[in-house]
MISE-935904 format. One record per residue (C-alpha): residue number from 1; x, y, z. Coordinates in steps of 0.02 Angstrom, whole numbers. Layout:
<recs>
<k=NUM	X=X	Y=Y	Z=Z>
...
</recs>
This chain:
<recs>
<k=1	X=4320	Y=5406	Z=6109>
<k=2	X=4249	Y=5564	Z=6030>
<k=3	X=4424	Y=5638	Z=6008>
<k=4	X=4484	Y=5471	Z=5933>
<k=5	X=4349	Y=5472	Z=5802>
<k=6	X=4365	Y=5655	Z=5769>
<k=7	X=4553	Y=5642	Z=5742>
<k=8	X=4532	Y=5494	Z=5623>
<k=9	X=4403	Y=5588	Z=5523>
<k=10	X=4514	Y=5748	Z=5517>
<k=11	X=4667	Y=5647	Z=5463>
<k=12	X=4571	Y=5524	Z=5351>
<k=13	X=4676	Y=5566	Z=5197>
<k=14	X=4835	Y=5518	Z=5290>
<k=15	X=4762	Y=5364	Z=5379>
<k=16	X=4692	Y=5299	Z=5215>
<k=17	X=4854	Y=5220	Z=5160>
<k=18	X=4884	Y=5137	Z=5330>
<k=19	X=4704	Y=5075	Z=5322>
<k=20	X=4734	Y=5003	Z=5148>
<k=21	X=4889	Y=4910	Z=5205>
<k=22	X=4794	Y=4844	Z=5359>
<k=23	X=4652	Y=4783	Z=5251>
<k=24	X=4769	Y=4692	Z=5129>
<k=25	X=4872	Y=4619	Z=5273>
<k=26	X=4717	Y=4563	Z=5369>
<k=27	X=4642	Y=4478	Z=5215>
<k=28	X=4804	Y=4387	Z=5170>
<k=29	X=4845	Y=4334	Z=5350>
<k=30	X=4662	Y=4283	Z=5393>
<k=31	X=4647	Y=4191	Z=5228>
<k=32	X=4807	Y=4096	Z=5266>
<k=33	X=4741	Y=4050	Z=5440>
<k=34	X=4575	Y=3992	Z=5365>
<k=35	X=4663	Y=3889	Z=5234>
<k=36	X=4774	Y=3802	Z=5363>
<k=37	X=4632	Y=3756	Z=5480>
<k=38	X=4520	Y=3704	Z=5337>
<k=39	X=4657	Y=3587	Z=5271>
<k=40	X=4691	Y=3520	Z=5447>
<k=41	X=4505	Y=3482	Z=5477>
<k=42	X=4487	Y=3394	Z=5313>
<k=43	X=4645	Y=3289	Z=5342>
<k=44	X=4586	Y=3242	Z=5515>
<k=45	X=4414	Y=3192	Z=5451>
<k=46	X=4501	Y=3079	Z=5323>
<k=47	X=4619	Y=3009	Z=5456>
<k=48	X=4774	Y=3069	Z=5362>
<k=49	X=4899	Y=3108	Z=5501>
<k=50	X=5037	Y=3147	Z=5375>
<k=51	X=4934	Y=3280	Z=5289>
<k=52	X=4886	Y=3356	Z=5458>
<k=53	X=5070	Y=3382	Z=5499>
<k=54	X=5109	Y=3447	Z=5321>
<k=55	X=4961	Y=3571	Z=5329>
<k=56	X=5015	Y=3640	Z=5501>
<k=57	X=5198	Y=3657	Z=5443>
<k=58	X=5160	Y=3740	Z=5277>
<k=59	X=5012	Y=3844	Z=5340>
<k=60	X=5110	Y=3899	Z=5497>
<k=61	X=5254	Y=3965	Z=5389>
<k=62	X=5135	Y=4058	Z=5273>
<k=63	X=5044	Y=4138	Z=5420>
<k=64	X=5206	Y=4184	Z=5507>
<k=65	X=5286	Y=4265	Z=5355>
<k=66	X=5124	Y=4357	Z=5304>
<k=67	X=5097	Y=4426	Z=5476>
<k=68	X=5279	Y=4478	Z=5487>
<k=69	X=5264	Y=4574	Z=5323>
<k=70	X=5102	Y=4653	Z=5380>
<k=71	X=5176	Y=4713	Z=5542>
<k=72	X=5327	Y=4787	Z=5455>
<k=73	X=5222	Y=4876	Z=5322>
<k=74	X=5094	Y=4944	Z=5447>
<k=75	X=5238	Y=5004	Z=5561>
<k=76	X=5311	Y=5103	Z=5414>
<k=77	X=5148	Y=5184	Z=5364>
<k=78	X=5098	Y=5222	Z=5544>
<k=79	X=5269	Y=5300	Z=5577>
<k=80	X=5256	Y=5415	Z=5425>
<k=81	X=5077	Y=5462	Z=5466>
<k=82	X=5112	Y=5505	Z=5647>
<k=83	X=5272	Y=5600	Z=5598>
<k=84	X=5166	Y=5718	Z=5491>
<k=85	X=5047	Y=5743	Z=5635>
<k=86	X=5178	Y=5784	Z=5766>
<k=87	X=5127	Y=5964	Z=5778>
<k=88	X=4947	Y=5916	Z=5816>
<k=89	X=5006	Y=5804	Z=5955>
<k=90	X=5116	Y=5947	Z=6020>
<k=91	X=4962	Y=6057	Z=6025>
<k=92	X=4871	Y=5924	Z=6126>
<k=93	X=5014	Y=5926	Z=6253>
<k=94	X=5012	Y=6115	Z=6262>
<k=95	X=4824	Y=6113	Z=6293>
<k=96	X=4851	Y=6003	Z=6444>
<k=97	X=4822	Y=5827	Z=6383>
<k=98	X=4943	Y=5711	Z=6479>
<k=99	X=5071	Y=5620	Z=6371>
<k=100	X=5009	Y=5449	Z=6426>
<k=101	X=4836	Y=5501	Z=6376>
<k=102	X=4900	Y=5552	Z=6203>
<k=103	X=4983	Y=5384	Z=6185>
<k=104	X=4819	Y=5297	Z=6236>
<k=105	X=4722	Y=5399	Z=6110>
<k=106	X=4840	Y=5355	Z=5969>
<k=107	X=4837	Y=5170	Z=6013>
<k=108	X=4647	Y=5173	Z=6021>
<k=109	X=4649	Y=5249	Z=5846>
<k=110	X=4755	Y=5101	Z=5787>
<k=111	X=4632	Y=4977	Z=5869>
<k=112	X=4487	Y=5064	Z=5782>
<k=113	X=4576	Y=5062	Z=5612>
<k=114	X=4630	Y=4881	Z=5639>
<k=115	X=4453	Y=4828	Z=5685>
<k=116	X=4380	Y=4917	Z=5535>
<k=117	X=4514	Y=4842	Z=5420>
<k=118	X=4478	Y=4666	Z=5491>
<k=119	X=4291	Y=4691	Z=5461>
<k=120	X=4324	Y=4743	Z=5283>
<k=121	X=4439	Y=4591	Z=5260>
<k=122	X=4299	Y=4468	Z=5310>
<k=123	X=4234	Y=4445	Z=5131>
<k=124	X=4409	Y=4446	Z=5059>
<k=125	X=4486	Y=4316	Z=5173>
<k=126	X=4388	Y=4166	Z=5100>
<k=127	X=4448	Y=4212	Z=4929>
<k=128	X=4627	Y=4215	Z=4990>
<k=129	X=4597	Y=4048	Z=5076>
<k=130	X=4525	Y=3970	Z=4918>
<k=131	X=4677	Y=4031	Z=4818>
<k=132	X=4794	Y=3962	Z=4945>
<k=133	X=4710	Y=3791	Z=4948>
<k=134	X=4714	Y=3790	Z=4757>
<k=135	X=4902	Y=3824	Z=4763>
<k=136	X=4931	Y=3683	Z=4888>
<k=137	X=4831	Y=3564	Z=4776>
<k=138	X=4936	Y=3612	Z=4627>
<k=139	X=5096	Y=3571	Z=4717>
<k=140	X=5031	Y=3392	Z=4744>
<k=141	X=4955	Y=3400	Z=4920>
<k=142	X=4802	Y=3290	Z=4941>
<k=143	X=4680	Y=3403	Z=5037>
<k=144	X=4537	Y=3278	Z=5032>
<k=145	X=4420	Y=3397	Z=4946>
<k=146	X=4443	Y=3540	Z=5075>
<k=147	X=4350	Y=3700	Z=5028>
<k=148	X=4351	Y=3868	Z=5116>
<k=149	X=4168	Y=3903	Z=5147>
<k=150	X=4117	Y=4045	Z=5264>
<k=151	X=4107	Y=4005	Z=5451>
<k=152	X=4075	Y=4120	Z=5599>
<k=153	X=4252	Y=4106	Z=5669>
<k=154	X=4320	Y=4183	Z=5508>
<k=155	X=4253	Y=4351	Z=5570>
<k=156	X=4361	Y=4339	Z=5730>
<k=157	X=4513	Y=4280	Z=5633>
<k=158	X=4496	Y=4430	Z=5511>
<k=159	X=4471	Y=4557	Z=5649>
<k=160	X=4620	Y=4489	Z=5748>
<k=161	X=4725	Y=4491	Z=5586>
<k=162	X=4683	Y=4674	Z=5566>
<k=163	X=4709	Y=4730	Z=5748>
<k=164	X=4870	Y=4631	Z=5787>
<k=165	X=4980	Y=4709	Z=5651>
<k=166	X=4913	Y=4884	Z=5689>
<k=167	X=4955	Y=4864	Z=5875>
<k=168	X=5120	Y=4776	Z=5852>
<k=169	X=5178	Y=4893	Z=5711>
<k=170	X=5117	Y=5052	Z=5796>
<k=171	X=5158	Y=5017	Z=5978>
<k=172	X=5332	Y=5092	Z=5979>
<k=173	X=5286	Y=5228	Z=5853>
<k=174	X=5144	Y=5294	Z=5961>
<k=175	X=5258	Y=5294	Z=6116>
<k=176	X=5387	Y=5401	Z=6023>
<k=177	X=5251	Y=5517	Z=5951>
<k=178	X=5182	Y=5550	Z=6126>
<k=179	X=5355	Y=5586	Z=6196>
<k=180	X=5410	Y=5711	Z=6063>
<k=181	X=5447	Y=5881	Z=6148>
<k=182	X=5328	Y=6019	Z=6095>
<k=183	X=5461	Y=6142	Z=6038>
<k=184	X=5552	Y=6010	Z=5932>
<k=185	X=5385	Y=5966	Z=5850>
<k=186	X=5361	Y=6149	Z=5798>
<k=187	X=5542	Y=6188	Z=5763>
<k=188	X=5606	Y=6039	Z=5666>
<k=189	X=5536	Y=6010	Z=5491>
<k=190	X=5663	Y=5875	Z=5455>
<k=191	X=5645	Y=5695	Z=5506>
<k=192	X=5692	Y=5661	Z=5691>
<k=193	X=5850	Y=5557	Z=5713>
<k=194	X=5815	Y=5372	Z=5719>
<k=195	X=5840	Y=5289	Z=5889>
<k=196	X=5839	Y=5103	Z=5924>
<k=197	X=5726	Y=5109	Z=6079>
<k=198	X=5711	Y=4977	Z=6210>
<k=199	X=5590	Y=4863	Z=6122>
<k=200	X=5684	Y=4864	Z=5957>
<k=201	X=5850	Y=4833	Z=6049>
<k=202	X=5782	Y=4687	Z=6147>
<k=203	X=5704	Y=4613	Z=5987>
<k=204	X=5868	Y=4640	Z=5893>
<k=205	X=5967	Y=4549	Z=6029>
<k=206	X=5844	Y=4402	Z=6023>
<k=207	X=5862	Y=4393	Z=5837>
<k=208	X=6053	Y=4402	Z=5848>
<k=209	X=6048	Y=4260	Z=5976>
<k=210	X=5940	Y=4166	Z=5851>
<k=211	X=6070	Y=4192	Z=5712>
<k=212	X=6215	Y=4131	Z=5823>
<k=213	X=6115	Y=3989	Z=5895>
<k=214	X=6062	Y=3923	Z=5725>
<k=215	X=6227	Y=3953	Z=5636>
<k=216	X=6337	Y=3861	Z=5765>
<k=217	X=6255	Y=3690	Z=5738>
<k=218	X=6215	Y=3723	Z=5554>
<k=219	X=6391	Y=3776	Z=5505>
<k=220	X=6508	Y=3698	Z=5634>
<k=221	X=6436	Y=3539	Z=5708>
<k=222	X=6402	Y=3361	Z=5649>
<k=223	X=6220	Y=3324	Z=5685>
<k=224	X=6127	Y=3162	Z=5697>
<k=225	X=6006	Y=3223	Z=5560>
<k=226	X=6152	Y=3239	Z=5440>
<k=227	X=6163	Y=3367	Z=5300>
<k=228	X=5977	Y=3398	Z=5296>
<k=229	X=5974	Y=3454	Z=5482>
<k=230	X=6130	Y=3562	Z=5458>
<k=231	X=6054	Y=3648	Z=5308>
<k=232	X=5891	Y=3679	Z=5402>
<k=233	X=5988	Y=3761	Z=5546>
<k=234	X=6087	Y=3868	Z=5422>
<k=235	X=5923	Y=3918	Z=5337>
<k=236	X=5846	Y=3967	Z=5507>
<k=237	X=6000	Y=4074	Z=5549>
<k=238	X=5989	Y=4162	Z=5381>
<k=239	X=5805	Y=4196	Z=5409>
<k=240	X=5843	Y=4273	Z=5582>
<k=241	X=5980	Y=4376	Z=5501>
<k=242	X=5871	Y=4450	Z=5368>
<k=243	X=5737	Y=4491	Z=5500>
<k=244	X=5873	Y=4572	Z=5606>
<k=245	X=5937	Y=4680	Z=5462>
<k=246	X=5763	Y=4735	Z=5414>
<k=247	X=5720	Y=4774	Z=5595>
<k=248	X=5874	Y=4885	Z=5603>
<k=249	X=5830	Y=4963	Z=5432>
<k=250	X=5877	Y=5143	Z=5476>
<k=251	X=6054	Y=5085	Z=5521>
<k=252	X=6070	Y=4963	Z=5377>
<k=253	X=5975	Y=5026	Z=5226>
<k=254	X=6023	Y=5209	Z=5246>
<k=255	X=6215	Y=5176	Z=5251>
<k=256	X=6191	Y=5054	Z=5107>
<k=257	X=6100	Y=5188	Z=5005>
<k=258	X=6232	Y=5319	Z=5045>
<k=259	X=6373	Y=5200	Z=4999>
<k=260	X=6316	Y=5146	Z=4827>
<k=261	X=6254	Y=5318	Z=4774>
<k=262	X=6424	Y=5391	Z=4827>
<k=263	X=6512	Y=5268	Z=4713>
<k=264	X=6419	Y=5333	Z=4557>
<k=265	X=6489	Y=5489	Z=4474>
<k=266	X=6374	Y=5642	Z=4472>
<k=267	X=6246	Y=5636	Z=4331>
<k=268	X=6190	Y=5816	Z=4334>
<k=269	X=6079	Y=5924	Z=4443>
<k=270	X=5928	Y=5807	Z=4443>
<k=271	X=6032	Y=5659	Z=4505>
<k=272	X=6113	Y=5764	Z=4637>
<k=273	X=5944	Y=5829	Z=4698>
<k=274	X=5876	Y=5649	Z=4705>
<k=275	X=6025	Y=5587	Z=4805>
<k=276	X=6019	Y=5730	Z=4928>
<k=277	X=5830	Y=5710	Z=4947>
<k=278	X=5845	Y=5524	Z=4985>
<k=279	X=5986	Y=5557	Z=5112>
<k=280	X=5896	Y=5703	Z=5196>
<k=281	X=5729	Y=5616	Z=5208>
<k=282	X=5807	Y=5457	Z=5279>
<k=283	X=5648	Y=5396	Z=5365>
<k=284	X=5547	Y=5416	Z=5208>
<k=285	X=5682	Y=5325	Z=5109>
<k=286	X=5694	Y=5177	Z=5230>
<k=287	X=5504	Y=5159	Z=5233>
<k=288	X=5498	Y=5158	Z=5047>
<k=289	X=5642	Y=5034	Z=5021>
<k=290	X=5590	Y=4915	Z=5165>
<k=291	X=5441	Y=4825	Z=5081>
<k=292	X=5539	Y=4790	Z=4919>
<k=293	X=5696	Y=4738	Z=5017>
<k=294	X=5591	Y=4621	Z=5124>
<k=295	X=5512	Y=4532	Z=4975>
<k=296	X=5671	Y=4518	Z=4871>
<k=297	X=5775	Y=4452	Z=5017>
<k=298	X=5643	Y=4322	Z=5068>
<k=299	X=5620	Y=4263	Z=4889>
<k=300	X=5810	Y=4248	Z=4869>
<k=301	X=5824	Y=4151	Z=5033>
<k=302	X=5687	Y=4025	Z=4985>
<k=303	X=5761	Y=4005	Z=4807>
<k=304	X=5932	Y=3967	Z=4881>
<k=305	X=5856	Y=3839	Z=4999>
<k=306	X=5749	Y=3762	Z=4863>
<k=307	X=5904	Y=3745	Z=4754>
<k=308	X=6001	Y=3653	Z=4887>
<k=309	X=5871	Y=3537	Z=4970>
<k=310	X=5847	Y=3368	Z=4882>
<k=311	X=5677	Y=3355	Z=4803>
<k=312	X=5642	Y=3541	Z=4816>
<k=313	X=5634	Y=3670	Z=4674>
<k=314	X=5692	Y=3848	Z=4662>
<k=315	X=5560	Y=3905	Z=4539>
<k=316	X=5455	Y=4060	Z=4567>
<k=317	X=5292	Y=3958	Z=4574>
<k=318	X=5361	Y=3853	Z=4718>
<k=319	X=5420	Y=4007	Z=4813>
<k=320	X=5252	Y=4095	Z=4786>
<k=321	X=5165	Y=3952	Z=4877>
<k=322	X=5246	Y=4014	Z=5037>
<k=323	X=5281	Y=4195	Z=4999>
<k=324	X=5143	Y=4240	Z=4877>
<k=325	X=5044	Y=4341	Z=5005>
<k=326	X=5204	Y=4417	Z=5076>
<k=327	X=5234	Y=4481	Z=4901>
<k=328	X=5059	Y=4557	Z=4889>
<k=329	X=5070	Y=4640	Z=5061>
<k=330	X=5244	Y=4708	Z=5027>
<k=331	X=5204	Y=4777	Z=4854>
<k=332	X=5043	Y=4862	Z=4915>
<k=333	X=5142	Y=4930	Z=5063>
<k=334	X=5278	Y=5000	Z=4952>
<k=335	X=5158	Y=5090	Z=4842>
<k=336	X=5060	Y=5153	Z=4993>
<k=337	X=5218	Y=5228	Z=5067>
<k=338	X=5258	Y=5316	Z=4902>
<k=339	X=5080	Y=5388	Z=4895>
<k=340	X=5083	Y=5430	Z=5081>
<k=341	X=5233	Y=5547	Z=5066>
<k=342	X=5161	Y=5632	Z=4908>
<k=343	X=5117	Y=5793	Z=5001>
<k=344	X=5290	Y=5806	Z=5078>
<k=345	X=5370	Y=5774	Z=4910>
<k=346	X=5259	Y=5904	Z=4827>
<k=347	X=5320	Y=6034	Z=4954>
<k=348	X=5503	Y=5986	Z=4926>
<k=349	X=5478	Y=6001	Z=4738>
<k=350	X=5396	Y=6170	Z=4760>
<k=351	X=5549	Y=6232	Z=4859>
<k=352	X=5664	Y=6172	Z=4721>
<k=353	X=5556	Y=6257	Z=4589>
<k=354	X=5556	Y=6420	Z=4684>
<k=355	X=5746	Y=6409	Z=4697>
<k=356	X=5756	Y=6411	Z=4508>
<k=357	X=5754	Y=6230	Z=4451>
<k=358	X=5670	Y=6195	Z=4283>
<k=359	X=5514	Y=6082	Z=4282>
<k=360	X=5611	Y=5947	Z=4188>
<k=361	X=5743	Y=5941	Z=4322>
<k=362	X=5614	Y=5920	Z=4458>
<k=363	X=5526	Y=5781	Z=4361>
<k=364	X=5689	Y=5690	Z=4327>
<k=365	X=5748	Y=5706	Z=4506>
<k=366	X=5586	Y=5629	Z=4568>
<k=367	X=5601	Y=5481	Z=4450>
<k=368	X=5786	Y=5460	Z=4500>
<k=369	X=5725	Y=5442	Z=4679>
<k=370	X=5630	Y=5288	Z=4619>
<k=371	X=5792	Y=5225	Z=4543>
<k=372	X=5884	Y=5248	Z=4709>
<k=373	X=5747	Y=5162	Z=4810>
<k=374	X=5741	Y=5013	Z=4692>
<k=375	X=5931	Y=5007	Z=4679>
<k=376	X=5947	Y=5000	Z=4868>
<k=377	X=5819	Y=4861	Z=4882>
<k=378	X=5898	Y=4761	Z=4742>
<k=379	X=6073	Y=4778	Z=4816>
<k=380	X=6006	Y=4725	Z=4985>
<k=381	X=5927	Y=4575	Z=4904>
<k=382	X=6088	Y=4532	Z=4810>
<k=383	X=6191	Y=4541	Z=4973>
<k=384	X=6062	Y=4428	Z=5058>
<k=385	X=6074	Y=4299	Z=4919>
<k=386	X=6265	Y=4304	Z=4931>
<k=387	X=6263	Y=4276	Z=5119>
<k=388	X=6130	Y=4145	Z=5119>
<k=389	X=6214	Y=4053	Z=4976>
<k=390	X=6378	Y=4050	Z=5071>
<k=391	X=6303	Y=3993	Z=5236>
<k=392	X=6186	Y=3862	Z=5164>
<k=393	X=6326	Y=3794	Z=5053>
<k=394	X=6433	Y=3772	Z=5209>
<k=395	X=6284	Y=3687	Z=5299>
<k=396	X=6252	Y=3572	Z=5149>
<k=397	X=6442	Y=3542	Z=5123>
<k=398	X=6439	Y=3591	Z=4940>
<k=399	X=6525	Y=3733	Z=4848>
<k=400	X=6457	Y=3904	Z=4841>
<k=401	X=6482	Y=3908	Z=4654>
<k=402	X=6365	Y=3758	Z=4636>
<k=403	X=6231	Y=3849	Z=4737>
<k=404	X=6245	Y=4007	Z=4641>
<k=405	X=6250	Y=3914	Z=4474>
<k=406	X=6084	Y=3827	Z=4512>
<k=407	X=5988	Y=3989	Z=4553>
<k=408	X=5856	Y=4050	Z=4429>
<k=409	X=5945	Y=4212	Z=4382>
<k=410	X=5825	Y=4254	Z=4242>
<k=411	X=5682	Y=4254	Z=4369>
<k=412	X=5778	Y=4353	Z=4496>
<k=413	X=5821	Y=4479	Z=4358>
<k=414	X=5637	Y=4494	Z=4311>
<k=415	X=5594	Y=4527	Z=4495>
<k=416	X=5729	Y=4659	Z=4507>
<k=417	X=5662	Y=4740	Z=4345>
<k=418	X=5482	Y=4736	Z=4411>
<k=419	X=5546	Y=4825	Z=4571>
<k=420	X=5632	Y=4959	Z=4470>
<k=421	X=5483	Y=4988	Z=4356>
<k=422	X=5360	Y=4990	Z=4499>
<k=423	X=5452	Y=5125	Z=4600>
<k=424	X=5495	Y=5230	Z=4449>
<k=425	X=5322	Y=5222	Z=4379>
<k=426	X=5240	Y=5268	Z=4546>
<k=427	X=5356	Y=5416	Z=4566>
<k=428	X=5332	Y=5468	Z=4385>
<k=429	X=5145	Y=5482	Z=4416>
<k=430	X=5183	Y=5589	Z=4568>
<k=431	X=5301	Y=5695	Z=4466>
<k=432	X=5163	Y=5722	Z=4336>
<k=433	X=5046	Y=5780	Z=4470>
<k=434	X=5178	Y=5892	Z=4548>
<k=435	X=5214	Y=5973	Z=4382>
<k=436	X=5032	Y=6037	Z=4378>
<k=437	X=5044	Y=6108	Z=4553>
<k=438	X=5073	Y=6295	Z=4583>
<k=439	X=5231	Y=6310	Z=4692>
<k=440	X=5165	Y=6454	Z=4794>
<k=441	X=5004	Y=6365	Z=4836>
<k=442	X=5101	Y=6204	Z=4883>
<k=443	X=5212	Y=6306	Z=5004>
<k=444	X=5064	Y=6393	Z=5086>
<k=445	X=4967	Y=6230	Z=5117>
</recs>
């Protein structure tokens, strides 16, 4: 335990961003859980069975998507953090610490971070719960005066919401970190090649089975529930497909980024440097793109579904009722990843400067990286909308043109613009800080 606490203290600047993501994820997930159980309790006290079912269905979806986003974001930040510490772990192995012991130490660090994040989320979770209940009331749900006052079980819900994403997101990452050969850790400065691993492969096969299992009845069978049931199956298949593509991010987002950047003609040295940096630092690029791709694809899926289902709406306000906290977790995660790799980007910029690049070229190439990240996420979101529109249109037995025509394109355009501005602004701030850094000092550190 002493080594665990000492390592966390020594690497505090790196763990800070993972900790921030864990706090935000724990607050949003625990707040959603509190809101769901508060609404269910109030509905049961009032004898409203219909509202009990509605609260469980809506709250369960919000908790599931929020936890899913938190696990994905924490996995990205833990992966980047442990990659930068691989030489320290190699030293532990050289000093005689068994590899299974290294793995246990790293997982204990994640439990400590998750517990601390959950404890910090305790006062934040009721605020999230109150906001969630207010959103539900705005949409027309009768919550019978439910309010999210503090109760003792909220502490347990917050701590669990902090620990679970850390453990699930970091389980495979810690196993790979403990197994990295010592010489490779000291020799290779570039990112190690991505490998699916057993857990990811099994999970991917399960998601693929979910896609096929949902699409067959949704797209090809006549069901007793009619069009509504077919559409629901098609929606579930699309949801599994998006989760599958994001799970296999290194083999989906990286080729997508390479493809669309190769289609653009060269726009000078700065653009060339940005493209090569994104391709070479593939793990960093995928981790940066993933949160924005996740939020854009989920929002697109729900807007398509809201546009097709009778009595539903495809407006941003309606989508935010389910995905609002996913949006918060994803955006914080995306910014945390950009900040997390700041030191590595500073060193890369110093190498380019020493090689003779002018400061303006380095600054523009850094901002262009933000354009590439945002562009990849936006294109992924656009492809997701195209696929989900086609499949849900088949399930609902309407034309794809009608589905696409009913989508709020202005809102989707604003979301794409916000993504572009967010990544470019975050990297512009890093570029400004890098411009004040002495190259020789950055290379020595």
